[in-house]
C-alpha positions as CSV (number, residue, x, y, z in Angstrom):
1,M,37.4,-8.1,9.2
2,F,35.7,-10.2,6.6
3,Q,38.8,-10.0,4.2
4,T,41.7,-10.2,6.6
5,S,40.3,-12.0,9.7
6,S,37.5,-14.1,8.2
7,F,37.8,-16.8,10.9
8,K,37.0,-14.2,13.6
9,A,34.3,-12.5,11.5
10,W,31.7,-15.4,11.6
11,K,30.1,-17.8,14.0
12,P,27.5,-20.6,13.4
13,Y,24.0,-19.6,13.7
14,A,22.1,-22.4,15.5
15,K,18.8,-20.9,14.8
16,G,19.3,-20.6,11.0
17,A,19.5,-23.2,8.2
18,P,22.3,-25.7,7.8
19,G,25.5,-24.0,6.9
20,E,24.2,-20.6,8.1
21,Y,26.6,-18.3,9.9
22,I,26.2,-14.8,11.6
23,S,28.7,-12.0,12.0
24,S,30.5,-12.0,15.3
25,V,29.7,-8.3,15.9
26,Q,26.9,-6.0,15.0
27,Y,26.9,-3.6,12.4
28,K,24.0,-1.2,13.2
29,N,22.5,1.4,10.9
30,I,24.4,0.8,7.7
31,R,21.0,0.2,5.8
32,D,22.1,-2.6,3.4
33,I,25.1,-4.5,2.3
34,V,26.6,-6.1,-0.8
35,G,29.5,-8.5,-1.1
36,R,32.0,-10.6,-3.1
37,F,34.5,-13.4,-2.7
38,A,37.7,-11.5,-2.1
39,D,39.8,-14.0,-4.0
40,S,37.7,-14.6,-7.2
41,N,35.8,-11.3,-7.0
42,I,32.6,-13.2,-7.7
43,G,29.5,-11.6,-6.3
44,L,27.5,-12.8,-3.4
45,Q,23.8,-12.8,-3.8
46,S,22.4,-10.1,-1.5
47,Y,19.1,-11.7,-0.2
48,W,15.9,-9.7,0.2
49,H,14.4,-12.1,2.7
50,F,16.1,-14.6,5.1
51,E,13.4,-17.2,4.0
52,D,15.3,-17.4,0.6
53,L,18.7,-17.6,2.2
54,R,17.6,-20.5,4.3
55,S,15.6,-22.4,1.6
56,S,16.6,-25.9,0.2
57,N,14.6,-25.3,-2.9
58,E,16.4,-24.1,-6.0
59,L,13.7,-23.7,-8.4
60,W,11.3,-20.8,-8.9
61,G,8.2,-21.8,-7.0
62,K,4.6,-21.5,-8.2
63,Q,2.3,-19.5,-6.1
64,E,0.2,-21.4,-3.4
65,A,-2.5,-20.2,-1.1
66,A,0.2,-19.2,1.5
67,G,2.3,-17.4,-0.9
68,D,5.3,-18.0,-3.0
69,L,8.0,-20.6,-2.2
70,P,11.3,-19.5,-0.9
71,V,14.2,-20.2,-3.3
72,Y,17.9,-20.4,-2.6
73,C,19.9,-18.7,-5.3
74,G,23.5,-19.6,-4.3
75,P,26.0,-18.2,-1.8
76,G,24.9,-15.1,-0.3
77,I,24.2,-12.5,2.6
78,W,21.3,-11.1,4.5
79,Y,21.4,-7.9,6.6
80,D,19.2,-7.9,9.8
81,R,18.3,-4.4,10.0
82,V,16.8,-4.8,13.5
83,E,19.6,-6.6,15.2
84,G,22.4,-5.5,12.9
85,Y,24.1,-8.7,12.2
86,I,25.1,-10.0,8.9
87,H,24.0,-13.6,7.8
88,V,25.9,-15.6,5.5
89,R,25.3,-18.9,3.8
90,L,27.7,-20.6,1.2
91,T,25.7,-23.8,0.7
92,H,26.4,-25.6,-2.7
93,T,24.0,-25.2,-5.5
94,N,22.6,-28.3,-7.4
95,L,20.9,-27.3,-10.6
96,Q,20.5,-30.4,-12.8
97,Q,19.2,-28.9,-15.8
98,A,20.9,-25.5,-16.1
99,P,22.1,-24.2,-19.3
100,P,25.8,-24.4,-20.2
101,Q,26.7,-21.0,-19.0
102,V,25.4,-21.6,-15.6
103,V,27.9,-23.1,-13.2
104,N,27.1,-24.7,-9.8
105,Y,28.8,-23.5,-6.8
106,L,31.0,-26.2,-5.2
107,G,33.5,-24.1,-3.3
108,M,34.0,-23.9,0.6
109,T,30.9,-23.7,2.7
110,D,32.4,-22.4,5.9
111,P,32.8,-18.6,5.7
112,R,35.5,-18.6,8.2
113,N,37.8,-20.1,5.6
114,V,36.7,-17.7,2.9
115,P,37.8,-14.1,2.8
116,M,35.1,-11.8,1.4
117,V,34.6,-8.2,0.7
118,I,31.5,-6.9,2.4
119,A,30.4,-3.2,1.9
120,P,27.8,-1.0,3.6
121,F,25.3,0.8,1.3
122,G,27.0,4.2,1.6
123,S,30.6,3.0,0.9
124,V,32.0,4.9,-2.1
125,P,35.7,4.0,-2.6
126,L,36.3,6.7,-5.2
127,F,34.4,10.1,-5.2
128,V,35.9,12.7,-7.6
129,D,34.0,15.8,-6.7
130,G,35.0,18.9,-8.8
131,A,38.4,17.6,-9.7
132,Q,40.4,18.6,-12.9
133,Y,43.1,16.9,-14.9
134,V,43.3,13.7,-12.8
135,R,44.5,10.4,-14.3
136,F,43.7,7.0,-12.6
137,H,46.1,4.3,-14.0
138,D,46.8,0.7,-13.2
139,L,44.3,0.4,-10.3
140,V,41.7,-2.2,-9.0
141,I,38.8,-0.3,-7.3
142,R,36.3,-2.4,-5.3
143,G,34.4,-2.3,-2.0
144,G,31.5,-0.1,-3.1
145,G,28.0,-0.3,-1.7
146,H,25.5,1.3,-3.8
147,D,28.2,3.4,-6.0
148,C,31.7,2.3,-6.4
149,V,33.0,5.4,-8.3
150,I,31.2,8.7,-8.4
151,L,32.3,11.7,-10.8
152,Q,30.6,14.9,-9.9
153,T,31.3,18.2,-11.8
154,A,34.7,16.8,-12.7
155,S,36.7,17.7,-15.8
156,N,39.6,16.2,-17.8
157,I,39.5,12.7,-16.0
158,E,41.1,9.7,-17.4
159,F,40.8,6.0,-16.5
160,S,43.5,3.7,-18.0
161,K,43.9,0.0,-17.2
162,V,41.5,0.3,-14.3
163,I,39.2,-2.4,-13.1
164,I,36.1,-1.5,-11.2
165,F,34.3,-4.2,-9.3
166,A,30.9,-2.6,-9.1
167,G,28.4,-2.4,-6.2
168,T,25.0,-1.8,-7.1
169,Y,26.4,0.6,-9.8
170,G,30.0,0.7,-11.2
171,L,30.6,4.2,-12.3
172,R,28.1,7.0,-11.9
173,A,28.7,10.6,-13.4
174,R,27.1,14.0,-13.2
175,S,27.9,17.1,-15.0
176,T,31.4,15.7,-15.9
177,G,33.2,16.5,-19.1
178,Y,36.3,15.4,-21.2
179,L,36.3,11.9,-19.7
180,R,38.3,9.1,-21.1
181,F,37.8,5.6,-20.1
182,T,40.1,3.1,-22.1
183,D,41.6,-0.2,-21.7
184,S,39.6,-0.7,-18.4
185,A,36.7,-2.8,-17.1
186,V,33.7,-2.5,-15.0
187,Y,32.6,-6.0,-13.6
188,G,29.1,-6.5,-12.0
189,M,28.2,-8.9,-9.0
190,F,26.1,-11.5,-10.9
191,A,27.5,-14.9,-10.1
192,P,27.6,-17.7,-12.6
193,W,25.1,-19.7,-10.8
194,G,22.5,-16.8,-10.8
195,F,19.6,-16.0,-13.1
196,R,17.8,-13.1,-14.4
197,D,14.4,-13.4,-12.6
198,E,15.6,-13.5,-9.1
199,N,17.9,-10.5,-9.5
200,S,15.0,-8.3,-11.0
201,L,13.5,-5.8,-8.6
202,F,9.8,-5.4,-8.5
203,T,7.9,-2.3,-6.9
204,Y,5.3,-3.3,-4.4
205,T,2.0,-3.0,-6.2
206,P,-1.4,-5.0,-6.3
207,R,0.6,-7.0,-8.8
208,Y,4.0,-7.3,-7.2
209,Y,4.0,-7.5,-3.5
210,D,6.0,-9.1,-0.7
211,P,4.5,-12.6,-0.1
212,F,6.3,-13.1,3.2
213,L,4.8,-9.9,4.6
214,R,1.3,-10.3,3.2
215,D,-0.4,-10.0,6.6
216,A,1.4,-6.7,7.3
217,V,0.6,-5.2,4.1
218,Y,-3.0,-6.2,3.6
219,N,-5.6,-6.3,6.3
220,G,-8.0,-8.4,4.1
221,N,-7.4,-10.7,1.3
222,P,-4.3,-10.0,-0.8
223,P,-4.7,-9.5,-4.5
224,Q,-4.1,-12.2,-7.1
225,I,-0.2,-12.1,-7.7
226,G,2.0,-12.7,-10.8
227,E,4.9,-15.0,-10.8
228,E,7.4,-12.3,-10.0
229,R,8.7,-11.1,-6.5
230,N,11.7,-9.7,-5.0
231,V,14.5,-12.2,-4.1
232,A,17.6,-10.2,-4.4
233,R,18.5,-6.5,-3.5
234,L,21.2,-4.1,-4.6
235,V,23.1,-6.7,-6.9
236,T,24.6,-4.7,-9.8
237,H,21.9,-2.8,-11.7
238,A,24.2,-1.2,-14.3
239,A,27.9,-0.7,-15.0
240,V,27.9,2.9,-16.1
241,V,25.3,5.6,-15.4
242,P,25.7,9.1,-16.7
243,E,23.0,11.1,-14.6
244,G,20.8,13.9,-15.7
245,S,19.5,16.9,-13.7
246,F,17.1,17.4,-11.0
247,P,14.5,20.1,-10.9
248,F,15.7,21.7,-7.6
249,E,19.3,22.3,-8.9
250,V,20.7,25.9,-9.1
251,F,23.1,24.8,-11.9
252,Y,23.6,22.0,-14.3
253,R,25.6,21.0,-17.2
254,P,25.2,17.8,-19.0
255,N,27.8,15.1,-19.1
256,H,29.8,15.9,-22.3
257,D,32.8,14.8,-24.4
258,W,33.3,11.3,-23.1
259,E,35.2,8.6,-25.0
260,I,34.8,4.9,-23.7
261,A,36.8,2.4,-25.6
262,Y,38.6,-0.9,-25.6
263,S,37.0,-1.8,-22.4
264,E,34.7,-4.4,-20.8
265,F,31.3,-4.2,-19.1
266,T,29.9,-7.5,-17.8
267,D,27.9,-9.4,-15.2
268,G,25.1,-6.8,-14.3
269,H,21.4,-6.4,-14.7
270,D,21.9,-3.7,-17.3
271,G,25.2,-3.0,-18.9
272,V,26.0,0.7,-20.0
273,Y,23.7,3.6,-20.1
274,L,24.6,6.4,-22.6
275,T,23.4,10.0,-22.7
276,G,24.9,13.4,-22.9
277,K,26.7,15.6,-25.4
278,N,29.5,14.0,-27.7
279,I,29.4,10.7,-25.9
280,R,31.6,8.1,-28.0
281,F,31.4,4.5,-27.2
282,H,33.4,2.1,-29.5
283,H,35.3,-1.1,-29.5
284,N,34.0,-2.4,-26.3
285,W,33.0,-5.8,-24.8
286,V,29.4,-5.8,-23.2
287,D,28.6,-9.1,-22.0
288,N,26.7,-11.4,-19.7
289,N,24.1,-8.9,-18.7
290,N,20.6,-9.7,-17.5
291,D,18.5,-7.3,-19.5
292,D,19.6,-4.1,-21.5
293,A,23.2,-4.4,-22.8
294,I,23.3,-0.9,-24.0
295,Y,20.7,1.6,-23.0
296,V,20.7,4.9,-25.1
297,C,18.7,7.4,-23.3
298,S,17.3,10.7,-24.8
299,P,20.1,13.3,-24.4
300,P,19.5,17.0,-23.9
301,Q,18.5,19.0,-26.9
302,G,21.5,19.6,-29.2
303,C,23.5,16.8,-27.8
304,V,25.1,13.8,-29.9
305,S,26.0,10.4,-28.8
306,S,27.6,7.6,-31.1
307,M,28.3,4.0,-30.8
308,T,30.5,2.0,-33.2
309,G,31.6,-1.7,-33.3
310,P,32.8,-4.1,-32.7
311,L,30.3,-4.9,-29.6
312,Q,29.5,-8.1,-28.0
313,T,26.3,-8.7,-26.0
314,R,24.7,-11.7,-24.3
315,Q,21.7,-12.0,-22.0
316,M,21.2,-14.3,-19.0
317,Q,18.4,-16.7,-18.8
318,N,15.6,-17.2,-16.2
319,R,15.5,-19.6,-13.3
320,S,11.8,-20.1,-14.0
321,D,12.8,-21.8,-17.3
322,L,14.0,-24.7,-15.4
323,Q,11.6,-27.6,-14.4
């Protein structure tokens, strides 16, 4: 509905902020959501709190006695788990001192005129489970929630000229061998008006806790807090994730014999994780990621991974750097 019948999908929400809309129907028990503009495939912010979605402030606030200031981080969505409605706000951004690579959003503000791809947490467009000798060629895969593509105990799988528009993760693989991923791409959800700090996730501890739920979390005085807190949720964490084993499994074989070449991996928190046996990663473009561009993990004993150039990496800046 959000892509093909956008005018029917939304209605104005009088109780919200200016420019806020709500889904015309309820979507109960879908846990969480992620989304993109359907035409440009630019990601929507997936807000942790409605306070941030509705804020007029765009600068990372300093902590005050009542908690951190809400901050609007660009067009995004928020899922009301209690009522089951999806909220959206496409208000323009107005960052005056942003670095050159950050672009303000100046597009349409009425979601009824904007097709979107919104996916529930459990949506997996492509799940290859135990398949062998399969080739995916000349495809665009999108609409994933937590995972867009999952490979599990698969063998002799090839991706050629395939574009994956990631959810929280692009391609996740376990116990998969003889994989070729060439002349393809995994693009994350980070928008050009976003920054690293609002899209980092922090575990709730005495140092990192939810400032908007402080009364529910602490009966007494809350602890002294740092500058970090959760603003986003589920926006792309990594493009490619090769998983290891779990202690409760009855069988396991590490990922093995991969070739990833002549491909692009961009617009996520992290880029590509590499681990396994005989994993070759060469002649790729890894760009515009928040944190780790290439994350090389300890492989099982006796396994060998390699990386060769050319590689390109670039890291995003923090909103808190702006004054």
